[in-house]
C-alpha positions as CSV (number, residue, x, y, z in Angstrom):
1,M,-13.8,-5.6,13.0
2,I,-14.8,-8.9,11.3
3,F,-15.0,-9.3,7.5
4,I,-17.6,-11.7,6.1
5,I,-17.0,-12.6,2.5
6,D,-20.0,-14.5,1.1
7,D,-22.1,-13.9,-2.0
8,N,-25.1,-15.4,-0.3
9,K,-26.5,-12.3,1.5
10,I,-28.8,-14.4,3.8
11,M,-25.8,-16.5,4.9
12,A,-23.7,-13.4,5.5
13,L,-26.4,-11.8,7.6
14,C,-26.8,-15.0,9.7
15,I,-23.0,-15.0,10.3
16,E,-23.2,-11.3,11.2
17,K,-25.9,-11.9,13.7
18,A,-24.1,-14.8,15.3
19,T,-20.8,-13.0,15.8
20,G,-22.2,-10.3,18.0
21,R,-19.4,-8.0,16.8
22,P,-19.0,-5.1,14.3
23,V,-18.7,-6.6,10.8
24,K,-18.3,-5.5,7.2
25,I,-20.0,-7.8,4.6
26,F,-18.6,-8.2,1.1
27,T,-20.2,-10.2,-1.7
28,N,-16.9,-10.8,-3.5
29,A,-13.2,-11.1,-2.8
30,I,-12.2,-8.0,-4.8
31,E,-14.3,-5.6,-2.6
32,A,-12.7,-7.2,0.5
33,M,-9.2,-6.9,-0.8
34,D,-9.8,-3.3,-1.8
35,A,-10.9,-2.5,1.8
36,I,-7.8,-4.2,3.2
37,T,-5.6,-2.3,0.7
38,A,-7.3,0.9,1.7
39,G,-6.2,0.3,5.3
40,T,-9.1,-1.6,7.0
41,T,-7.4,-4.7,8.5
42,P,-9.9,-7.1,10.0
43,D,-9.3,-9.1,13.2
44,L,-11.0,-12.1,11.6
45,I,-12.4,-13.1,8.2
46,F,-15.3,-15.6,7.6
47,L,-14.7,-16.6,4.0
48,D,-16.9,-18.5,1.6
49,I,-14.9,-20.4,-1.0
50,L,-17.3,-20.5,-3.9
51,L,-17.6,-16.9,-4.8
52,D,-18.6,-15.0,-7.9
53,G,-15.4,-13.7,-9.5
54,P,-12.1,-14.7,-7.8
55,D,-12.9,-17.6,-5.5
56,G,-11.9,-17.9,-1.8
57,F,-8.6,-19.7,-2.6
58,T,-7.6,-16.8,-4.9
59,F,-8.3,-14.5,-2.0
60,L,-6.3,-16.6,0.4
61,N,-3.3,-16.7,-1.9
62,E,-3.4,-12.9,-2.2
63,L,-3.6,-12.5,1.6
64,V,-0.6,-14.8,2.3
65,S,1.5,-13.0,-0.3
66,Y,1.9,-10.0,2.0
67,S,3.4,-10.2,5.5
68,D,0.9,-7.8,7.1
69,T,-2.2,-9.6,5.8
70,A,-0.8,-13.2,6.1
71,K,-1.5,-13.1,9.8
72,I,-5.2,-12.4,9.6
73,P,-7.1,-15.4,10.9
74,I,-9.5,-17.0,8.5
75,V,-12.5,-19.2,9.1
76,I,-13.7,-20.9,5.9
77,V,-17.5,-21.2,5.7
78,S,-18.5,-23.6,2.9
79,S,-20.6,-26.5,1.9
80,L,-17.5,-28.2,0.5
81,N,-15.8,-30.9,2.5
82,F,-12.4,-29.7,3.8
83,E,-11.7,-32.5,6.2
84,G,-8.0,-33.5,6.2
85,K,-7.0,-30.5,4.1
86,Y,-3.9,-28.6,5.3
87,L,-5.0,-25.0,5.3
88,T,-3.1,-23.5,8.2
89,N,-0.4,-22.1,5.8
90,Y,-3.2,-19.8,4.5
91,G,-4.1,-18.5,8.0
92,V,-7.1,-20.8,8.3
93,V,-7.9,-21.3,11.9
94,G,-11.1,-23.2,11.3
95,V,-13.6,-24.6,8.9
96,L,-17.4,-24.4,9.3
97,N,-19.7,-26.4,7.1
98,K,-22.7,-24.3,6.0
99,D,-25.0,-27.3,6.3
100,T,-24.2,-28.1,9.9
101,M,-22.7,-25.0,11.6
102,L,-24.4,-23.5,14.5
103,P,-24.4,-19.9,15.8
104,K,-22.4,-20.9,18.8
105,D,-19.6,-22.1,16.4
106,I,-19.5,-18.8,14.7
107,K,-19.6,-16.9,18.0
108,R,-16.7,-19.0,19.4
109,Y,-14.4,-17.9,16.6
110,A,-15.5,-14.3,16.9
111,E,-14.8,-14.3,20.6
112,E,-11.4,-16.0,20.2
113,Y,-10.1,-13.9,17.4
114,A,-12.1,-10.6,17.5
115,G,-13.1,-10.4,21.1
116,H,-11.2,-7.3,22.1
């Protein structure tokens, strides 16, 4: 299962289509964290940083504060520039720029981390 957390529904649907895997789409971090707390642990999360309510960094901090969720791989999907930022401590395995990413980029992460 892949989680997509993005308040832009069109972007979330584009990511969903490109993954080719079962997904759950959340428009905010609280809904996603509630699903995880209720027992649905994703294999991979595509995370927008600029969200309504708690932002993506707040979500990342929450995830890494628990040993069982700290290991979930995260792909940041944002129009912000994260070049040179050290994000691996937050479980970030990749960064995709919304302005330049391609479906094959999304699919590559989905296959690598949620391909079972």
